[in-house]
N, C-alpha and C positions, 0 to 999 in steps of 0.2 A: 480588585476585579473579580477574584475568586468568589468572595461573598456576594458581590453584585450579580455575577452570573448565576450562581447556584440558588440565590434567594429570589431573583427577579426574572432574569432572562430565561433560564431553563424552565421554570414553570409555565411561562408563556409559550415556549416552543413545544413543551410536552403536552400542552392543551390541544395541539394540532395533531393531525395524522402524521406519523413519522416521516413519510416521504415529502409531504407538504412542508413540514418543518425544515427538512434538509434543503429543499428547493428554495425556501425563503432565506435561509442562512446563506446559501451559495449566491443567490441573487443579490443579497445585501453586500457580500464580500466582493462580488464582481463589480458592483457600482463603486465601492470604496477603492477598488484597484485603479479606477480612472481619475481619482481625486487626490491631489497632492495633500490637501488638508486632512482628508480622511486617513490617508496612509500615515501621516505624521501623528495623528491621534492614536492609531493602532499601535504604532511603534513604541508608545509609552509602556506597553505591557510586555515588550520583548525582554528576554533574559540577556544577561551579559554574555559576551562571547566566551566560548570554551573550545577553541579550534581543535579539529581532528582531521588527520589526513588518512585517506583510505582509497584504494584503487587509483592512486595518483591524483585524487580529487581533494580539494580543500573545503571542509565543512565548517561553517562558523560555530556550530555546536553539534553534539551527537544525537539530537532528537529531530526526527522527521515526521512529515505527514504521510500516512500510509496511502497506498492506492485505494480508490473507491470513493473518497470524499469529493475530489475534484476530478472526475473522470475525463473531462474534456479540456482541462487546463485553462479555465476561464478567469481564475482569480489569483494567479501566481503572485502578483505584486502585494496583494493583501496578506497572503500566507507568509510571505517573506517579511513584511512589516511586523506581523505578529511574533516573528522571531524564530521560525522554523529553520533549522540548519540545512534541511533538504526537503524537497517536495516531490512526491511521486504521482505523476499524472496517470490516469487510466483506471481500469483496464480498457485499452483501445483495441478494436478489432479492424480487420482489413476493410470491411464495409460498415456503413452505419447500421445500428441495431436498436430496436425499440425496447428490447429486454422482455422479461416475463410479464404476464398479466398482473395487474394490481388487485389487491394490496400485496406488497412484496417486501415491506420492512415492518418488523414487529418489536416493540419495546418490552423489556422485563425489568422495570425499575427496582423491584425487590432484589434482583440478582445483579444489578448494574450491567445488564446484558442487552444485546440485540440479536435478532435473527433476520437475515436478509436472503432473499432469493431474486435479486435484481436481474441477473442474467446478462451482464456486460452491456447494459444500455449505454450507448455512446454515439458520438457524431461520425465515427469512422476515421481511419488513419490519415486520409488525405486532408480532411477538414482540420483535424487536430494539428497536423504538421504545418499547415498554412498559418494557423493561429499562433503556434509557438514561434514559427519563423518570423512573423510580423512583430511579435513582442521582443524577440531576441535582438531585433534591429534597433530597439529603442533603449533609452536609459532606464526603463522600468523593469528590465529583465532582472530577476533576483540575483543578489550577490552570492547566495548559497548555491547548492547543487540541485539540479532538476533532472529527475529520472523519468522514464516513460515505461509503463508496464503494458505489455501486449499479450493478447490471448487469442484463442481459436474462435473463429466465427461459428455461431450456432449451427448454421446450415451446412457447414463443411464437414464431411465425414472424417473421422480420426485418421484414416489411412491417407488423407490428402492434407493433413494438418501442416506438414513441413512447408509447402508452398504458401499456405495461408499466412503462417508466421513470417515467412520471408517477405511477402507483400507488405505487411505492416512494418517490418524491420527496415526495409529499403526506404520507405517513406519517412520514417521517424528517426532514424539513426543520426541524421544531420542536425536535429534540433534537441537531442537529448545528451546529457552528460553520462548517463548509463542507461542500459536497457534491461528490463526484467521480463523473463519468459514466465508467464503465469500458467502453470501446469496443474493447478490445484484447486481452483474454484469448484465448489460442489454444485453450482447452478447452471453449468453448461454440460449437457449430456455427453459422456465419454471423455471429458477433459482430463479427469484424474488418471485415466489409463496412460496418459503421456508420461506419468512417473515410472512406468515400466521400462526397463532398460532397452528392450528391443524397439520401443517407440521413441524413447528419449534420446538415445545415441544418434540416430539419423537426424533428429531435429537439431541437436547441439552441433553436429558436424556441419550441417548446412549453414547454420548461423555463423559458425566460426569461419567458414570459407567466404561468406559474404561480408565479414567484418574487416574490410580492408581499410587502409589508411584514410583518415585518422581512425585508429581502432578505438572502439568504445568498450568499457567494461560490460560484461554480460553476466547477469545474475539469473537464478531460477528461484521461484517461489513455490514452496512445497506445503503439503497438508500436515496438520498435526496428528492425523489419523494413520500415518504410515506405520507399518510394522518394522521391526528391526531388520528383517530380511529385505524389505523394500528400501529402507534407508541405505543399506549397504550397496544395493544396486544403483541407487541414485548417486551416491557418492562416487562409486566406481566410474559411472558415466561422466560425472562432473570433472573428475580428475583426468580422465582420458581426453576430454575435449577442452581442458584449461578454462573451466568456468571460474569467473572472478569472485563470485560471492553467492551466498544462499540466504534467502529471506525465510525465516522460520518464525511464524507460520501463517498460513491462511486460516480461514474459519473452520470450525469443526462440525461434522454431521452428528456428533454425539450430544444429544440433548437430555441426557439422563438427569443432569443437575436441575433442570427446570421441569421435570416430569409432572410435578403437581400443577403446573401452569399449562396454558394452551401451548401445545407443542407443534409449532408451525414448521413445515418443510423448509429447508434452507441451511445456511451456514450460521452457526452460533459464534458470536464474538463478545468481548468484554471480560469482566472479572472471572467468570467460570472457565475461560480458556487459558488463564494465566499459567497455571502449573503444567498443564498438558503441553503447552507451547514451550515452556522453559525446559521441560524434560527432553524435548526434541533438540533444543540447542545444546544441552549437555551431551546428548548422544552424538551429535555432529562433531562437536569440538573434542570429544574423546577419540574420535576416529580420523579426524581430518584437520588440516591447517587452512582450509578454505574459510575466508572471513564470513561471519554470520551477522546479518541484520535481524534484530528481534522485532517481531510483530505479533501481537496477540495478548490481550489482557494487561496492557500497560496502563494502569489506572491511577498510579501515584508514584512518589519517589521510591518507595520500598519495592514495588513490583518491578520498576525499571532497574533498581540496583540488583535485584535477583537475576535479571537477564544478563547484566554485565558480569556478575559473578559466575554465571554459567558459561561465559565465554563470548558473549555478543560484543561486537565492536561499535554498533550503533543501535538505536531503538526507533521504532515508529509508533505513532498513536493514531487512533481513529475513534473507536467507541469511547475510550477514556476521555477524549476531548469533548465529545457530545455530553458526557455526564459531568465533567469537571470544568470545562471552559479554559480560557487562556492562561489561568494561573498554573494549570497542570504543567505547561512547558517550562515556566520559570522554576517551579518546584523541582522538576527532574534535573534541569541543568544545574541548579544550585547544589544538588545532592551528589552529583557524579564528578 
C-alpha cells in the first residue's frame, strides 16, 4: 500500500489544489465509512494491535490522527478501519465558521511540509455534537478513542474566550472520550495569547468546574514557538488546574527552513517541524509528569521513535499521512 500510495495515489492528489485534494480524500473516506465492504477493504492496511492505556482510556495502538484532517467528524469509521488507535475531531468552534479566504493550504514537497491558514473552518459545535451522537448510537462507532479539539471562535474577543470555550465544551463533552483546548493555532487572531497564564488559568478553571460526572480528560494543545518562560507558566497553570495531558505541538510560524520557497502566512507542519516539536516535548517532560501526546513532524518510524524517547506517551500524524499514506501507521506501530 505504501508503494501504491506514494507511486500512484499521491501524484494524483498532488496534481490538485491542496484543499481540493483534501476535500476529495475526505469525501472518499466519508463514503467508505457508510459501506461495510469498503471498511473491510480499508482494514487490510491496519496495523496489529499494540494496546496502550492513558487517561483511563484504552487505545488499540499509540498512533492517532491529529486534529485538522477530519474537522467535522464525518469519516470516523474509515479512520478506525485504517487502524488509527485514536482520532481527534476538530478544531470545532461554538458557531459554524467558513474559515479564512482561499487559497489557504500550500504544499512544499521538497521539504515534506505544508503551510495552512485555514482558520478553524467547521460546522460548529452543535452540528458536530449531533453527528457524533448519532454515530455513537450505532455499531459503527470506532473501537478506539475519539477526542474532540475545541477552539475560540474568530469573532469572539479574547477577553470573552472562556464562555466561548464553555459553549463548545458543554455541547461536545458527552460525545468525546477526551477534550482538547486548542490555545495555539496561529490562524485565529489572538488565540495564542491564551497560552499566557493570566488568560489560561481562568479558562482551565472554568472548564474544570464544568467537567462534572462523568468527568472527561482535559488536554491543552500548545505551540512549538513558546519560550522557556512561557512554557513554565503554561505548566504551572496546567498543574494548578489538574490538566490531564498536553499535545505538543501545533504548527509553527517559523518558516525560515523554507525561506527559499514561497513563504505563505500560516502554520508550518511536516518534516521541518519535527525537531522543534520534539524539543518542546523534552522540555515538558523534564519539568512535569503531565502526559504528552506528540504531534508535529511525525513522518516515519524514526521520527516517531524520537518523540517517544523524548517522553511522549502517544503520537499523532497529519502531514506525514498526506505524504506517506496508510503504510505510515503500520510502520510506526511496528517500530514502537
